[in-house]
C-alpha positions as CSV (number, residue, x, y, z in Angstrom):
1,M,0.0,0.0,0.0
2,K,2.8,2.4,0.9
3,G,4.7,1.6,-2.3
4,E,1.4,2.2,-4.3
5,R,1.0,5.6,-2.7
6,L,4.6,6.5,-3.6
7,M,3.9,5.4,-7.2
8,R,0.9,7.7,-7.4
9,Y,2.8,10.7,-6.0
10,K,2.9,13.3,-8.7
11,G,4.4,16.2,-6.6
12,W,8.0,17.5,-6.7
13,I,10.6,17.0,-4.0
14,V,13.2,19.8,-3.7
15,P,16.8,18.5,-4.5
16,P,18.8,18.5,-1.3
17,A,21.8,20.0,-3.2
18,M,19.6,23.0,-4.1
19,R,18.6,23.5,-0.5
20,D,22.2,23.1,0.8
21,F,23.6,25.5,-1.7
22,H,21.0,28.3,-1.4
23,E,20.2,28.4,2.3
24,G,21.6,31.7,3.6
25,R,22.6,32.9,0.2
26,I,21.3,35.8,-1.8
27,W,21.8,34.8,-5.4
28,L,21.2,36.1,-9.0
29,K,18.3,34.2,-10.5
30,N,20.0,33.7,-13.8
31,H,23.2,32.4,-12.1
32,A,21.7,29.5,-10.2
33,P,23.8,26.4,-10.6
34,F,20.8,24.1,-11.1
35,S,18.6,23.3,-14.1
36,K,16.0,25.9,-15.2
37,D,13.3,23.3,-14.8
38,D,14.2,22.6,-11.1
39,M,14.6,26.3,-10.4
40,D,11.1,27.1,-11.9
41,K,9.6,24.4,-9.8
42,A,11.2,25.6,-6.6
43,I,10.0,29.1,-7.3
44,N,6.5,27.9,-8.0
45,H,6.6,26.0,-4.7
46,K,7.5,29.3,-2.9
47,Y,10.9,27.9,-1.9
48,F,12.5,31.2,-2.9
49,C,11.6,34.8,-2.2
50,L,12.4,37.0,-5.3
51,I,13.5,40.5,-4.8
52,E,14.6,43.3,-7.2
53,G,18.3,43.6,-7.8
54,I,18.4,47.4,-7.4
55,Q,16.2,49.1,-5.0
56,M,15.2,52.6,-6.3
57,K,13.5,54.2,-3.3
58,P,14.0,55.8,-0.8
59,V,17.6,55.7,-2.1
60,I,19.3,53.7,-4.9
61,K,20.7,50.6,-3.3
62,C,22.1,47.3,-4.5
63,N,20.3,44.6,-2.7
64,R,23.2,42.2,-2.9
65,C,26.2,44.3,-1.7
66,H,24.2,47.1,-0.1
67,N,26.1,49.7,-2.1
68,T,24.4,53.1,-1.9
69,N,27.1,55.2,-3.5
70,R,25.4,56.8,-6.6
71,Q,28.8,57.1,-8.4
72,L,29.0,53.3,-8.5
73,F,25.8,52.9,-10.4
74,T,25.7,53.1,-14.2
75,I,22.8,53.6,-16.6
76,F,22.8,51.4,-19.7
77,D,20.5,50.5,-22.6
78,C,19.2,47.1,-21.6
79,S,18.6,44.6,-24.5
80,K,16.5,42.4,-22.2
81,C,13.8,44.9,-21.3
82,Q,14.4,47.4,-24.2
83,Q,14.8,50.4,-21.9
84,P,17.4,52.2,-19.8
85,C,18.4,50.2,-16.7
86,I,20.8,50.8,-13.8
87,Y,23.4,48.3,-12.6
88,C,25.8,48.2,-9.7
89,R,29.5,48.5,-10.6
90,H,30.6,47.8,-7.0
91,C,30.0,44.0,-7.1
92,I,30.1,43.5,-10.9
93,K,32.7,40.8,-10.6
94,M,30.1,38.5,-9.0
95,G,27.7,38.9,-11.9
96,R,25.8,42.0,-12.9
97,V,23.0,43.1,-10.6
98,S,20.7,45.5,-12.4
99,S,17.3,47.1,-11.9
100,C,15.7,44.5,-14.2
101,T,17.3,41.4,-12.6
102,Q,16.0,39.4,-9.7
103,L,17.8,38.1,-6.6
104,M,16.7,35.0,-4.9
105,V,16.6,34.3,-1.1
106,W,15.9,30.7,0.0
107,T,12.7,30.3,2.1
108,G,12.2,26.5,1.7
109,P,13.1,23.6,4.0
110,K,16.1,24.1,6.3
111,A,19.3,22.3,5.7
112,I,20.1,19.5,8.2
113,K,22.6,20.6,10.7
114,T,24.6,18.1,12.8
115,S,26.2,18.2,16.2
116,N,28.6,15.2,15.9
117,H,31.7,17.4,15.1
118,I,35.1,16.3,16.3
119,L,38.0,18.6,17.2
120,Q,41.1,16.6,16.4
121,W,43.8,18.9,17.8
122,T,46.6,17.6,20.0
123,G,48.3,20.9,20.7
124,Q,48.6,22.6,24.1
125,F,47.8,26.2,24.9
126,T,50.1,28.5,26.8
127,T,48.6,30.1,29.9
128,L,47.9,33.3,27.9
129,Q,46.4,31.4,25.0
130,E,44.1,29.4,27.3
131,Q,42.9,32.5,29.0
132,A,42.1,34.2,25.7
133,A,40.4,31.1,24.2
134,N,38.2,30.8,27.3
135,E,37.3,34.5,27.3
136,A,36.3,34.4,23.6
137,L,34.3,31.2,24.1
138,A,32.4,32.8,27.0
139,S,31.6,35.8,24.9
140,V,30.3,33.7,22.0
141,Q,28.2,31.6,24.4
142,A,26.7,34.8,25.8
143,Q,26.2,36.1,22.2
144,R,28.5,38.9,22.9
145,S,31.0,40.2,20.4
146,H,34.7,39.9,21.3
147,L,38.1,41.2,20.2
148,I,41.2,39.0,20.3
149,H,44.3,41.2,20.1
150,A,47.4,38.9,19.7
151,V,50.8,39.5,18.3
152,C,51.8,37.8,15.0
153,G,52.8,34.2,15.8
154,A,50.8,34.1,19.0
155,G,48.7,31.2,17.7
156,K,45.6,33.1,16.9
157,T,44.1,30.4,14.7
158,E,44.4,27.8,17.4
159,L,42.5,30.1,19.8
160,L,39.5,29.8,17.5
161,F,39.3,26.0,17.7
162,P,37.4,25.7,21.1
163,M,34.8,28.4,20.2
164,V,34.2,27.0,16.7
165,H,33.9,23.4,18.1
166,D,31.4,24.6,20.8
167,A,29.3,26.4,18.2
168,L,29.3,23.4,15.8
169,K,28.3,21.0,18.6
170,R,25.3,23.3,19.4
171,G,24.2,23.0,15.8
172,L,25.2,26.5,14.8
173,R,26.6,27.7,11.5
174,V,30.0,29.5,11.7
175,C,31.7,31.8,9.3
176,I,35.4,32.8,9.4
177,A,35.8,35.8,7.1
178,T,39.0,37.5,6.1
179,P,39.8,40.3,3.7
180,R,42.6,38.3,2.0
181,T,42.3,35.3,-0.3
182,D,45.7,34.1,0.8
183,V,44.5,33.9,4.4
184,V,41.5,31.7,3.3
185,L,43.9,29.4,1.5
186,E,46.1,29.2,4.6
187,L,43.2,28.6,7.0
188,Y,41.2,26.1,5.0
189,P,43.5,23.0,5.2
190,R,44.2,23.7,8.9
191,F,40.5,23.6,9.8
192,Q,40.0,20.6,7.5
193,Q,42.7,18.8,9.5
194,V,41.3,19.5,13.0
195,F,37.6,19.2,12.1
196,P,37.7,16.0,10.0
197,K,34.0,15.2,10.2
198,T,32.8,18.8,9.4
199,I,31.8,19.9,5.9
200,I,33.9,23.1,5.4
201,H,33.7,25.4,2.3
202,A,36.4,27.8,1.2
203,L,34.9,30.7,-0.7
204,Y,37.0,33.2,-2.7
205,G,37.2,34.6,-6.2
206,G,37.7,31.7,-8.6
207,A,36.9,28.9,-6.1
208,S,35.1,25.9,-7.5
209,K,31.6,24.8,-6.4
210,Q,31.8,22.7,-3.3
211,A,29.2,20.0,-2.4
212,G,27.1,19.6,0.8
213,Y,25.8,22.0,3.4
214,A,28.8,23.7,5.1
215,Q,28.3,24.4,8.8
216,L,31.7,26.0,8.7
217,V,32.5,28.5,5.9
218,I,35.9,30.2,5.5
219,A,35.5,33.1,3.0
220,T,36.8,36.4,1.9
221,T,34.8,39.3,3.1
222,H,33.8,40.1,-0.5
223,Q,32.0,36.7,-0.7
224,L,29.7,37.8,2.1
225,Y,27.9,40.0,-0.3
226,R,26.2,36.8,-1.4
227,F,24.9,35.9,2.1
228,E,22.0,37.1,4.1
229,Q,21.1,36.2,7.7
230,A,23.2,33.0,7.3
231,F,25.5,32.6,10.2
232,D,25.1,32.2,14.0
233,V,28.7,33.0,14.8
234,M,30.8,35.4,12.7
235,I,34.6,35.5,13.1
236,V,36.6,38.3,11.2
237,D,40.2,37.3,11.0
238,E,42.8,40.0,10.2
239,A,40.2,42.6,11.0
240,D,42.6,45.4,10.3
241,A,43.5,44.4,6.8
242,F,42.9,46.3,3.6
243,P,40.3,46.7,2.1
244,Y,38.0,45.7,4.9
245,T,38.9,48.7,7.1
246,F,38.4,51.2,4.3
247,D,35.3,49.8,2.6
248,E,32.1,50.3,4.5
249,T,30.2,47.9,2.2
250,L,32.5,45.1,3.4
251,Q,31.8,45.9,7.0
252,R,28.0,46.0,6.2
253,A,28.5,42.7,4.4
254,V,29.7,41.1,7.6
255,E,26.7,42.5,9.5
256,K,24.1,41.3,6.9
257,A,25.6,37.9,6.5
258,K,25.1,37.0,10.2
259,R,21.9,36.7,12.1
260,N,20.8,39.8,14.0
261,D,21.8,38.4,17.4
262,A,25.0,36.6,16.3
263,P,28.2,37.7,17.9
264,I,31.2,38.9,15.9
265,V,34.7,37.8,17.0
266,Y,37.4,40.1,15.7
267,V,41.0,38.7,15.5
268,T,44.0,40.8,14.7
269,A,47.6,41.6,15.7
270,T,47.3,45.2,14.8
271,P,43.8,46.6,15.7
272,A,42.9,50.1,14.8
273,Q,42.3,52.5,17.7
274,K,38.6,52.7,16.8
275,L,38.2,48.9,17.1
276,L,40.1,48.9,20.4
277,Q,38.0,51.5,21.9
278,S,34.7,49.7,21.1
279,F,35.5,46.7,23.4
280,H,35.4,46.6,27.2
281,K,37.4,44.4,29.5
282,E,35.0,41.4,29.5
283,S,35.0,41.2,25.7
284,Y,38.7,41.9,25.0
285,S,41.7,39.5,25.1
286,F,45.3,40.5,24.7
287,I,48.3,38.2,24.1
288,P,51.6,40.2,23.9
289,K,53.9,37.2,23.2
290,R,54.3,34.3,20.8
291,Y,53.3,30.8,21.7
292,H,57.0,29.7,21.8
293,N,57.9,32.5,24.3
294,Y,60.6,34.0,22.0
295,P,60.4,37.8,21.3
296,L,59.2,39.2,18.1
297,P,62.0,39.9,15.6
298,V,62.9,43.6,15.8
299,P,63.2,45.3,12.3
300,Q,66.5,46.7,11.2
301,F,66.6,49.9,9.2
302,H,69.0,50.1,6.2
303,A,69.3,53.0,3.8
304,L,69.1,52.0,0.1
305,W,69.5,55.3,-1.7
306,G,68.2,55.5,-5.2
307,Y,66.9,52.0,-5.3
308,E,64.4,52.7,-8.1
309,K,67.0,54.2,-10.4
310,S,69.2,51.2,-9.7
311,F,66.5,48.8,-10.8
312,N,65.6,50.9,-13.8
313,R,69.3,50.8,-14.9
314,G,69.2,47.0,-14.7
315,K,71.1,46.6,-11.4
316,I,70.0,45.2,-7.9
317,P,71.3,47.6,-5.2
318,K,74.5,46.2,-3.7
319,K,73.2,45.8,-0.1
320,L,70.1,44.0,-1.3
321,K,72.0,41.8,-3.7
322,Q,74.4,40.8,-0.9
323,W,71.5,40.0,1.5
324,T,69.8,37.9,-1.2
325,E,73.0,36.0,-2.0
326,E,73.6,35.3,1.7
327,R,70.1,33.9,2.1
328,L,70.7,31.6,-0.9
329,S,74.1,30.4,0.4
330,R,72.4,29.6,3.8
331,N,69.5,27.9,2.1
332,E,67.1,30.2,3.9
333,P,63.7,30.9,2.2
334,F,62.9,34.6,1.8
335,L,60.2,37.1,1.0
336,I,61.2,40.5,-0.5
337,F,58.3,43.0,-0.4
338,F,58.0,45.7,-3.1
339,P,55.8,48.9,-2.9
340,T,54.5,48.5,-6.4
341,I,53.8,45.8,-9.0
342,S,55.6,47.8,-11.7
343,L,58.8,48.0,-9.7
344,M,58.7,44.3,-8.8
345,K,58.2,43.4,-12.5
346,I,61.3,45.4,-13.3
347,A,63.3,43.7,-10.5
348,A,62.2,40.1,-11.1
349,P,64.4,39.3,-14.1
350,L,67.4,40.8,-12.3
351,F,66.9,38.5,-9.3
352,Q,66.4,35.6,-11.7
353,L,69.9,36.2,-13.0
354,I,71.1,35.4,-9.4
355,N,68.9,32.3,-9.2
356,E,66.4,31.4,-12.0
357,D,64.0,29.8,-9.5
358,I,63.2,33.1,-7.7
359,L,59.5,34.0,-8.5
360,A,57.3,37.1,-8.3
361,V,53.7,37.1,-7.0
362,H,51.0,39.8,-6.8
363,A,47.2,40.1,-6.3
364,E,46.3,39.4,-10.0
365,D,48.6,36.5,-10.4
366,S,46.6,33.4,-11.3
367,E,49.4,31.2,-9.9
368,R,49.8,33.0,-6.5
369,K,48.5,30.0,-4.5
370,E,50.9,27.6,-6.3
371,K,53.9,29.9,-5.9
372,V,53.4,30.1,-2.1
373,V,53.1,26.3,-1.9
374,K,56.4,26.0,-3.8
375,L,58.1,28.3,-1.3
376,R,56.6,26.3,1.6
377,N,57.8,23.1,0.0
378,K,61.3,24.5,-0.7
379,E,60.8,24.1,-4.4
380,V,61.8,27.7,-4.9
381,P,64.3,29.7,-2.8
382,G,62.3,32.9,-2.4
383,L,59.5,35.1,-3.6
384,L,59.3,38.8,-4.6
385,T,55.9,40.0,-3.6
386,T,53.6,43.0,-2.9
387,T,51.7,43.5,0.3
388,I,49.3,40.6,-0.5
389,L,51.6,38.3,1.5
390,E,52.0,40.6,4.5
391,R,49.8,38.3,6.6
392,G,48.2,34.9,6.7
393,I,51.1,32.8,5.6
394,T,53.5,30.8,7.6
395,I,56.8,29.7,6.1
396,S,59.3,27.9,8.3
397,N,62.6,29.8,8.8
398,V,61.6,32.6,6.3
399,Q,63.7,35.8,6.2
400,V,62.1,39.1,5.1
401,A,63.2,42.3,3.4
402,V,61.1,45.3,2.5
403,I,62.2,47.5,-0.4
404,G,61.1,51.1,-0.1
405,A,59.8,50.8,3.4
406,E,59.2,54.6,3.3
407,S,56.4,54.1,0.7
408,P,52.9,55.1,1.9
409,V,51.7,51.5,1.1
410,F,53.8,50.3,4.0
411,T,51.8,51.5,7.0
412,A,52.9,50.7,10.5
413,S,50.3,47.9,10.6
414,A,51.6,46.4,7.3
415,L,55.2,46.6,8.5
416,I,54.4,44.9,11.8
417,Q,52.5,42.2,9.9
418,I,55.4,41.7,7.5
419,A,57.8,41.4,10.4
420,G,55.4,38.9,11.9
421,R,56.2,36.4,9.1
422,V,59.6,35.8,10.7
423,G,60.4,33.5,13.6
424,R,57.0,31.8,13.8
425,N,58.4,28.3,14.1
426,I,59.7,27.1,17.5
427,Q,62.7,25.6,15.6
428,F,63.5,28.9,14.0
429,P,62.3,31.5,16.5
430,D,64.2,34.5,15.0
431,G,65.5,35.8,11.7
432,D,66.1,38.8,9.5
433,V,63.6,41.6,9.2
434,L,65.1,44.4,7.1
435,Y,63.4,47.7,6.1
436,F,65.4,49.1,3.2
437,H,64.5,52.7,2.7
438,H,65.6,56.1,1.4
439,G,64.3,58.0,4.4
440,I,62.8,56.8,7.7
441,T,59.1,57.5,8.2
442,T,56.9,57.8,11.3
443,E,55.2,54.6,10.2
444,M,58.5,52.7,10.3
445,D,59.3,54.2,13.7
446,E,55.9,53.3,15.0
447,A,56.1,49.7,13.7
448,R,59.5,49.2,15.4
449,A,58.3,50.9,18.7
450,K,55.2,48.7,18.9
451,I,57.2,45.5,18.3
452,L,59.6,46.6,21.2
453,F,56.5,47.4,23.3
454,Y,55.0,43.9,22.7
455,N,58.3,42.3,23.5
456,K,58.4,44.2,26.8
457,K,54.8,43.4,27.7
458,G,55.5,39.7,26.8
459,F,58.5,39.7,29.2
460,F,56.4,41.1,32.1
461,N,53.6,38.6,31.4
462,E,55.8,35.6,31.8
């Protein structure tokens, strides 16, 4: 009888993959990764709420990225509706949202959340780490936002494990958002390793579609434009990084991607004063020393007069060449930071005359992930880079030099983060941090002073 009823059933059952993909997302109707037939059926069954792409009143607003800057909207002659339309340039890389397109929000059956998550981490916290981890966990359980202020190499990622595990066990959905793709690529395998039974998705520009319903999402802050009221716990790693701190729509994206009562945990080594002032004692944790108890490497200042002219004439400045050759002779991996892509591209072939395996990497480099992996695996001796690698990567025994440290792109925060790449491994707790310059700036002085301050605080907190 039961089998007969199933045979007679003429309705439609929503594909679980559609539910798992769309829950919590706000998505362009014409970009759905499912068949048109299934999408039409889901819409007819009221499993989606359809909203206009561009809201015209009371102000012009993109309903995906929440951009309201009129200068970032463009009028165009639309071939679809045969009349002038407006589209949002701010999030155009994710597919065009215009006044005649529709966005979809999932309102159908909820995805199945599980609580059988395993934390497979055998590490041990220092006293300061344990205190910070417990404080952040208490804040999340109380649905209170929290700031973790910990120096580079303090083990910030490990501090997140207890609170993420607790949230997952309670059947909550967690997002770890960061402004940098490189940080996503660094965090993803680490969380996969310690949460082996959890479906985790890594979302960034160019990422492939991933199956299943992810209770843990690691994403760039830009990807949060595509989420709405999706997460029960939001963690913003590297909360001081560009462009997050300068782009209000990215900050709004974090707010709209989480549920209204969901806490935000900010994690950074170099918090802005505004962020510091917004947290009180019970929702603030500070770790002034690294997990291995060695001090932060203190930057050395070295004048490199006329370095741009030297590169343009086809020569590496003598001091820099000597430093690079010394790293090569000692078989020490290195990162050399440049203020601009153009200068780095001029310098790259000159360094390759010293060693042909030296590579250059920048934000638009399609092979940036592979190049970092090659450095980590000791397949190349060093990388020339822009500030994209200032944070979020850990390379054992890496040595660092900054070319043109006086350049405006090298803020105190960026210089501290760059210095923080060195000495992260307990087997190699120190190393070179050189700021090559043609004039010492207040930002350089501030970076060095803060590192000395953290080292002093760390000493008194032993």
